[in-house]
C-alpha positions in Angstrom: -2.4 -5.3 10.5 1.4 -6.7 10.1 2.9 -5.4 6.7 3.3 -9.2 7.1 0.4 -10.4 6.6 0.5 -9.8 3.3 2.9 -12.7 1.8 5.1 -10.1 -0.7 5.9 -8.0 2.0 7.6 -11.1 4.5 9.8 -13.1 2.4 13.4 -11.4 1.4 12.8 -12.1 -1.9 9.1 -10.6 -2.5 10.2 -7.4 -0.9 12.9 -7.5 -2.9 9.6 -8.0 -6.2 7.8 -5.0 -4.7 11.2 -3.1 -3.9 11.5 -3.0 -8.3 7.9 -2.5 -9.5 7.7 0.5 -6.9 11.0 1.9 -8.0 10.0 1.9 -11.4 6.3 2.7 -11.3 8.1 5.9 -9.1 6.0 4.8 -6.0 7.3 5.0 -2.6 6.7 1.2 -0.9 5.9 3.2 2.2 2.8 4.1 0.2 2.0 1.2 -1.4 2.2 -0.7 2.3 0.0 2.0 3.3 -2.5 1.2 0.4 -2.1 -2.7 0.7 -2.9 -2.5 4.9 -6.0 -0.6 4.4 -7.6 -2.7 1.9 -6.2 -6.0 3.8 -8.0 -4.5 7.9 -11.5 -3.9 5.0 -11.4 -7.9 3.9 -14.5 -9.4 5.1 -16.5 -6.1 5.4 -19.3 -5.5 3.6 -18.8 -2.2 4.5 -16.2 0.0 2.9 -16.6 3.2 5.2 -14.1 5.7 4.6 -11.7 3.1 2.5 -12.0 5.4 -0.9 -11.3 8.5 1.7 -7.8 7.3 3.0 -6.6 6.1 0.2 -7.3 9.5 -1.3 -5.0 11.1 0.9 -2.5 8.8 0.7 -2.3 9.4 -3.4 -2.5 13.4 -2.5 0.3 12.8 -0.4 2.1 11.2 -3.2 1.1 13.1 -5.9 2.5 16.8 -3.4 5.5 14.2 -3.5 6.0 14.1 -6.5 6.0 17.7 -7.4 
């Protein structure tokens, strides 16, 4: 799914807002984008096989980067 499928990522103002909040929370915007894209790709599916595994991989990577 394209990054701009999520409205906040499709405008300069939205991107700036997301960056501001990511900085405050200590989250890399690339990691947030990846999480949002994975969830957006699942919209409409009744069965979300592997979704939590994908989230866990990204969150684990974020934790390793912070260490």
